[in-house]
C-alpha positions as CSV (number, residue, x, y, z in Angstrom):
1,M,78.3,170.7,98.4
2,T,81.2,170.5,95.9
3,V,80.8,168.3,92.9
4,T,83.9,167.0,91.1
5,H,83.6,167.5,87.3
6,I,84.8,164.5,85.2
7,P,85.3,165.1,81.5
8,T,82.9,163.4,79.2
9,E,85.7,161.3,77.7
10,M,86.8,160.1,81.1
11,A,83.1,159.3,81.9
12,D,82.8,157.2,78.7
13,F,85.9,155.3,79.4
14,T,85.0,154.7,83.0
15,H,81.6,153.4,82.0
16,W,83.2,150.9,79.6
17,L,85.9,150.0,82.2
18,G,83.2,149.2,84.8
19,G,81.7,146.6,82.6
20,L,85.1,145.1,81.8
21,A,86.0,145.0,85.5
22,A,82.8,143.1,86.3
23,R,83.6,140.5,83.6
24,A,87.3,140.3,84.6
25,E,86.4,139.9,88.3
26,A,84.2,137.0,87.5
27,S,87.1,135.2,85.7
28,G,89.6,135.8,88.5
29,G,93.2,136.3,87.3
30,W,94.8,139.7,87.3
31,W,91.8,141.5,88.8
32,A,92.3,139.8,92.1
33,V,96.0,140.8,92.1
34,F,95.4,144.4,91.4
35,A,92.5,144.6,93.8
36,E,94.7,143.2,96.6
37,R,97.8,145.4,95.8
38,D,96.0,148.7,95.4
39,P,92.3,148.7,96.2
40,D,92.1,152.5,96.7
41,G,93.9,153.2,93.4
42,L,91.7,150.8,91.5
43,R,88.6,152.4,93.0
44,A,89.7,155.9,92.0
45,C,90.1,154.6,88.4
46,L,86.7,153.1,88.4
47,D,85.3,156.3,89.8
48,G,86.9,158.3,87.0
49,T,89.2,160.4,89.1
50,E,92.3,158.6,88.0
51,L,93.3,156.9,84.7
52,L,94.1,153.2,84.8
53,P,97.4,152.4,83.0
54,W,96.8,150.7,79.7
55,D,98.9,147.7,80.5
56,V,96.5,146.9,83.4
57,V,93.5,147.3,81.1
58,E,95.2,144.9,78.7
59,S,95.6,142.3,81.5
60,L,91.9,142.6,82.3
61,L,91.0,142.2,78.6
62,R,93.0,139.0,78.4
63,D,91.4,137.6,81.5
64,A,88.0,138.4,80.1
65,G,89.0,137.0,76.6
66,E,88.1,140.3,74.8
67,A,89.7,142.3,72.0
68,P,91.2,145.7,72.9
69,E,88.7,147.6,70.7
70,P,86.7,149.8,71.4
71,G,88.5,150.2,74.7
72,R,91.7,151.6,73.1
73,G,90.0,154.5,71.4
74,L,88.1,155.3,74.6
75,Y,91.3,155.2,76.6
76,E,93.2,157.5,74.2
77,A,90.4,160.1,74.3
78,A,90.1,159.8,78.1
79,A,93.9,160.1,78.5
80,L,94.0,163.3,76.3
81,A,91.2,164.9,78.4
82,H,92.9,163.9,81.6
83,D,96.4,165.1,80.5
84,R,95.1,168.5,79.3
85,R,94.4,169.6,82.8
86,P,96.7,172.3,84.1
87,G,100.2,170.9,84.8
88,G,99.4,167.7,82.8
89,A,102.5,167.7,80.6
90,D,104.8,168.1,83.6
91,A,102.9,165.3,85.4
92,L,103.4,163.0,82.4
93,A,107.1,163.8,82.1
94,A,107.7,163.2,85.8
95,R,105.7,160.0,85.8
96,R,107.8,158.7,82.8
97,E,110.9,159.5,84.9
98,L,109.5,157.4,87.7
99,M,108.9,154.5,85.3
100,E,112.4,154.8,83.9
101,R,113.7,154.3,87.5
102,E,111.4,151.3,88.0
103,R,112.6,149.8,84.7
104,R,116.2,150.1,85.8
105,H,115.5,148.6,89.1
106,A,113.7,145.6,87.5
107,E,116.6,145.1,85.1
108,T,119.1,145.1,88.0
109,R,117.0,142.6,89.9
110,L,116.6,140.4,86.9
111,R,120.4,140.3,86.4
112,E,120.9,139.5,90.1
113,L,118.4,136.6,89.9
114,G,120.0,135.3,86.7
115,R,123.3,135.0,88.5
116,R,122.0,132.7,91.1
117,P,123.5,129.2,90.9
118,G,121.2,126.3,90.1
119,T,119.9,124.2,93.0
120,P,118.6,120.7,93.2
121,D,116.1,121.7,95.9
122,P,112.6,121.8,94.2
123,G,111.3,124.3,96.7
124,E,114.2,126.7,96.1
125,A,114.0,126.3,92.3
126,A,110.2,127.1,92.5
127,R,110.9,130.2,94.6
128,L,113.5,131.4,92.1
129,E,111.2,130.9,89.2
130,H,108.5,132.8,91.1
131,D,110.8,135.7,91.7
132,L,111.9,135.7,88.1
133,A,108.3,135.7,86.8
134,W,107.3,138.7,89.0
135,T,110.5,140.6,88.1
136,R,109.9,140.0,84.4
137,D,106.3,141.3,84.8
138,D,107.6,144.4,86.6
139,L,110.0,145.0,83.8
140,A,107.4,144.5,81.1
141,R,104.9,146.8,82.8
142,A,107.5,149.6,83.3
143,T,108.6,149.4,79.7
144,A,105.0,149.4,78.5
145,R,104.2,152.5,80.6
146,I,107.2,154.4,79.4
147,A,106.0,153.9,75.8
148,D,102.4,154.8,76.7
149,L,103.4,157.9,78.6
150,G,105.6,159.0,75.6
151,E,102.7,158.5,73.3
152,R,100.4,160.6,75.6
153,L,103.0,163.4,75.7
154,G,103.1,163.3,71.9
155,R,99.3,163.5,71.6
156,L,99.2,166.3,74.1
157,G,101.8,168.3,72.2
158,R,99.9,167.9,68.9
159,A,96.6,168.8,70.6
160,D,98.2,172.0,72.1
161,L,99.6,173.0,68.8
162,G,96.1,172.7,67.3
163,A,94.5,174.8,70.0
164,A,93.2,178.2,69.1
165,P,95.9,180.9,69.5
166,G,95.5,183.3,72.3
167,A,93.3,180.9,74.4
168,E,94.1,181.2,78.0
169,E,93.4,178.9,80.9
170,P,91.2,180.3,83.7
171,V,93.4,181.3,86.6
172,P,92.0,179.8,89.8
173,A,92.0,181.8,93.1
174,P,95.1,181.0,95.1
175,A,94.8,178.9,98.2
176,P,97.1,179.0,101.2
177,A,100.3,177.1,100.7
178,L,100.1,174.0,102.9
179,A,103.4,172.1,102.7
180,L,105.3,169.5,104.6
181,A,108.3,171.8,104.8
182,P,108.1,175.1,106.8
183,A,107.2,178.2,104.8
184,A,110.0,180.4,103.7
185,P,109.6,184.2,103.6
186,A,110.2,184.3,99.9
187,P,107.0,184.8,97.8
188,E,107.6,181.8,95.6
189,R,107.7,178.2,96.8
190,R,109.1,175.5,94.5
191,R,108.1,171.9,95.0
192,P,110.5,169.1,94.6
193,R,110.6,167.7,91.1
194,G,111.4,164.2,89.9
195,A,110.1,160.7,90.0
196,R,108.7,160.7,93.5
197,Y,106.6,163.8,92.8
198,A,105.1,162.6,89.5
199,W,101.7,164.3,89.9
200,A,102.8,167.5,91.5
201,D,102.0,170.8,89.8
202,D,105.0,172.9,88.9
203,A,105.0,175.7,91.5
204,S,106.9,178.0,89.1
205,G,104.0,178.1,86.6
206,G,101.3,175.7,87.6
207,P,98.2,176.7,89.5
208,D,97.9,176.5,93.3
209,P,95.2,174.2,94.7
210,R,91.7,175.6,94.1
211,P,89.7,176.3,97.3
212,V,87.0,173.9,98.1
213,P,83.7,175.6,99.2
214,D,82.6,172.9,101.7
215,A,86.1,171.9,103.0
216,P,86.6,171.7,106.7
217,A,88.4,174.4,108.5
218,P,92.1,174.0,108.7
219,P,93.7,172.8,112.0
220,A,93.9,175.5,114.6
221,A,97.6,175.7,114.5
222,G,98.1,179.2,113.3
223,A,100.5,180.3,110.6
224,E,103.4,178.1,109.7
225,P,106.4,178.7,111.9
226,R,108.6,181.7,111.2
227,G,110.9,183.9,113.2
228,A,113.8,183.4,115.5
229,R,112.4,180.7,117.7
230,F,112.2,178.3,114.7
231,R,115.8,178.7,113.5
232,L,119.2,178.9,115.0
233,K,120.3,182.5,115.7
234,P,123.8,183.7,116.4
235,G,124.2,185.2,119.8
236,P,126.9,186.9,121.7
237,V,130.1,184.9,122.1
238,A,130.2,183.4,125.6
239,P,133.4,183.5,127.7
240,P,135.4,180.2,128.1
241,A,133.8,177.9,130.7
242,T,134.3,174.5,132.2
243,A,132.8,171.5,130.5
244,S,130.2,171.0,133.2
245,A,129.1,174.6,133.1
246,T,128.8,174.5,129.3
247,A,126.7,171.3,129.5
248,S,124.4,172.8,132.1
249,A,123.9,176.0,130.1
250,S,123.2,174.1,126.9
251,A,120.7,171.7,128.4
252,P,117.8,174.1,128.5
253,A,118.6,175.3,125.0
254,S,118.7,171.7,123.7
255,A,115.4,170.9,125.4
256,A,113.8,174.1,124.0
257,A,115.1,173.3,120.5
258,F,113.7,169.7,120.7
259,A,110.3,171.0,121.9
260,G,110.3,173.6,119.0
261,A,111.1,170.8,116.5
262,E,108.3,168.6,117.8
263,E,105.8,171.5,117.6
264,E,107.0,172.3,114.1
265,A,106.6,168.7,113.0
266,A,103.1,168.5,114.4
267,R,102.1,171.7,112.7
268,A,103.5,170.6,109.4
269,A,101.8,167.2,109.7
270,A,98.4,168.7,110.5
271,N,98.7,171.1,107.5
272,A,99.8,168.3,105.2
273,V,96.9,166.1,106.1
274,Y,94.5,169.0,105.7
275,A,95.9,169.8,102.3
276,I,95.6,166.1,101.2
277,Q,91.9,166.0,102.3
278,R,91.3,169.3,100.3
279,L,92.8,167.9,97.2
280,R,90.9,164.6,97.4
281,A,87.7,166.6,98.0
282,Q,88.3,168.0,94.5
283,G,89.0,164.6,93.0
284,R,92.7,165.5,92.6
285,T,94.0,162.3,94.1
286,G,97.2,162.2,92.1
287,E,98.2,165.6,93.5
288,A,97.3,164.5,97.0
289,H,99.7,161.5,96.6
290,A,102.4,163.9,95.3
291,L,102.0,166.1,98.4
292,L,102.2,163.1,100.6
293,F,105.4,161.9,99.0
294,E,107.0,165.3,99.6
295,A,107.5,164.0,103.2
296,L,110.2,161.7,102.0
297,A,112.2,164.7,100.7
298,G,111.8,166.7,103.9
299,P,113.3,166.3,107.4
300,V,112.9,162.6,108.4
301,G,112.3,163.7,112.0
302,R,108.8,164.8,111.0
303,L,107.6,161.4,109.7
304,P,106.4,160.0,113.0
305,A,104.2,163.1,113.5
306,L,102.8,162.6,110.0
307,A,102.1,159.0,110.7
308,G,100.1,159.9,113.8
309,E,98.2,162.6,112.0
310,L,97.4,160.3,109.0
311,H,96.1,157.5,111.3
312,G,94.1,160.0,113.4
313,A,92.4,161.2,110.2
314,G,91.6,157.7,109.1
315,L,94.2,157.7,106.4
316,G,96.3,154.8,107.6
317,A,96.4,153.4,104.0
318,D,98.3,156.5,102.9
319,W,100.9,155.9,105.6
320,A,101.3,152.3,104.3
321,I,101.8,153.7,100.8
322,L,104.4,156.1,102.1
323,L,106.3,153.3,103.8
324,W,106.3,151.4,100.5
325,E,107.8,154.3,98.7
326,A,110.4,154.9,101.5
327,A,111.6,151.3,100.9
328,S,113.2,152.4,97.6
329,L,115.1,155.3,99.1
330,P,118.9,155.4,98.9
331,P,120.5,153.2,101.7
332,A,121.5,156.1,104.0
333,R,118.1,157.8,103.7
334,L,116.3,154.4,104.2
335,A,118.4,153.9,107.4
336,A,117.6,157.4,108.6
337,V,113.9,156.8,108.2
338,A,114.0,153.5,109.9
339,G,116.0,154.9,112.8
340,V,113.6,157.8,113.3
341,L,110.6,155.5,113.4
342,A,112.4,153.2,115.9
343,D,113.3,156.1,118.1
344,A,109.7,157.3,118.0
345,G,108.4,154.0,119.3
346,R,107.0,152.9,115.9
347,A,108.8,149.5,115.9
348,D,106.2,147.8,113.7
349,D,106.5,150.5,111.0
350,C,110.3,150.3,111.2
351,E,110.3,146.6,110.7
352,Q,107.8,146.8,107.8
353,L,109.9,149.4,106.1
354,L,113.1,147.3,106.4
355,R,111.3,144.2,105.1
356,Q,110.0,146.0,102.1
357,G,113.5,147.2,101.3
358,L,114.9,143.7,101.0
359,A,114.4,143.4,97.2
360,R,117.3,145.9,96.5
361,P,120.8,144.7,95.4
362,V,123.0,143.4,98.2
363,E,125.4,146.3,97.8
364,E,122.6,148.7,98.7
365,L,121.5,146.6,101.6
366,A,125.1,146.6,102.9
367,G,125.1,150.4,102.8
368,A,121.8,150.4,104.8
369,V,123.2,148.2,107.5
370,A,126.4,150.3,107.7
371,A,124.3,153.5,108.0
372,L,122.1,151.9,110.8
373,V,125.2,150.8,112.7
374,A,126.8,154.2,112.3
375,E,123.7,155.8,113.9
376,H,123.8,153.2,116.8
377,H,120.6,151.4,115.6
378,D,122.1,147.9,116.0
379,H,118.7,146.5,116.8
380,E,117.3,147.7,113.5
381,A,120.3,146.4,111.7
382,H,119.8,143.0,113.3
383,A,116.1,143.1,112.2
384,L,117.1,143.9,108.6
385,L,119.6,141.1,108.4
386,T,117.1,138.6,110.0
387,A,114.5,139.5,107.5
388,F,117.1,139.2,104.7
389,L,117.9,135.7,105.8
390,R,114.3,134.7,105.9
391,V,113.5,135.8,102.3
392,R,116.8,135.6,100.4
393,T,119.1,132.6,99.8
394,P,122.2,131.7,101.7
395,E,124.2,132.3,98.6
396,E,122.9,135.9,98.5
397,A,123.8,136.2,102.1
398,A,127.3,135.2,101.3
399,R,127.5,137.9,98.6
400,L,126.1,140.4,101.1
401,A,128.8,139.5,103.6
402,A,131.5,139.8,100.9
403,V,130.7,143.5,100.5
404,D,132.0,144.3,104.0
405,P,133.1,141.1,105.8
406,A,134.2,142.8,109.0
407,L,130.9,144.6,109.4
408,L,128.5,142.0,108.1
409,M,129.8,138.5,108.8
410,P,129.4,138.7,112.6
411,R,126.0,140.4,112.3
412,L,124.8,137.9,109.7
413,G,126.0,135.1,111.9
414,A,124.1,136.4,114.9
415,A,121.0,136.8,112.9
416,A,121.2,133.2,111.5
417,R,121.8,131.8,114.9
418,A,118.8,133.6,116.2
419,L,116.6,132.1,113.5
420,S,117.6,128.4,113.8
421,P,120.6,126.0,113.8
422,A,119.7,125.0,110.2
423,D,119.9,128.7,109.1
424,D,123.3,129.0,110.8
425,R,124.6,125.9,109.1
426,A,123.3,127.0,105.7
427,L,124.9,130.4,106.1
428,R,128.3,129.0,107.1
429,H,128.3,126.6,104.2
430,A,127.5,129.4,101.7
431,L,130.2,131.6,103.3
432,R,132.8,128.8,102.8
433,V,131.7,128.0,99.3
434,G,131.8,131.7,98.4
435,G,135.3,132.1,99.8
436,V,134.1,134.6,102.4
437,L,134.5,132.7,105.6
438,G,137.9,133.3,107.2
439,A,138.5,136.5,105.0
């Protein structure tokens, strides 16, 4: 049996945090919000395998009516022990980059909400105030985490400077590289860097995952696909032929290529889920999340296979997290993911993804609709606009239509009519007031 070692400093902080959590839970407030939003992440922090952000700890302290000491000192010691793991500095830097992006998104959203015209409708005014409050909270937390991550990087740098010269980290035994992308023949594999891979080790210098003694055997899928049948290969130039003859000749090749792509996607998904389970067996949940998020940088056609594999392994919550992350992809990529899910028969996942992407600025949503229409996913474009009309104001719908009236006005009108006559009237009025109708 493999036992995950938790540093003493992390254990001390986790013990103190458990008492605070019990007191905060009794008082309600933020505890209920965090527990509902991310129960698995909160449990990992209470188990000592992840570190709870300090702004969350502060919220719990306020709910419990307690001063930050001695918790702050315990937190700083635990953070230093947590960050000194191999690859910790790169993880902190990437996490800070992610928070910078979140901060910019919150600022953009806050400006958009601030430009909304006043309304005499009490319900609409309350909804606007609700949106403003949550967006301000998102901005405050992102700003606080950027500062905290910067301080942790500074403490880590000072601690490394004070370390004994010549000390070396033990080099773990390498484990098989299990990635979402197919293996390349080159001896070195570089992982994507940046905000979405905030807790990934740097493959150029960081350690590979350590082997787990009691981990289950990997899926019986063999080595990762290599060789001619997994890539396009130039062949002899065929003589000119008629269109029908060319189509007949290419049909078997297309079918074989499709079957090969499906097999490759299934293999990559099985290997990825196995690797995620291995990392979690070691208590390295952050790195497991990073490996999961690599799927968003890979071929979108593999996502349905990954969804099936995750659900089959009892990791449906991970798929939900991946959909949440996908909602913040650039418009064209978001549309591509939605289209692939729809084509694979995962209509519920597709609609959930589109609903979660509704908070972005109207210019980005217009781009997502255009990309869906360009790929002949009109049903998904209609679903996106219908969800938009349900949660955003008619004035925002008018601003969306103004981005590309020829593309968006007829589709917004169809979505509004499908909802109700009242929604149709509200949209038409907003379009006239905004000067879009008749453009």
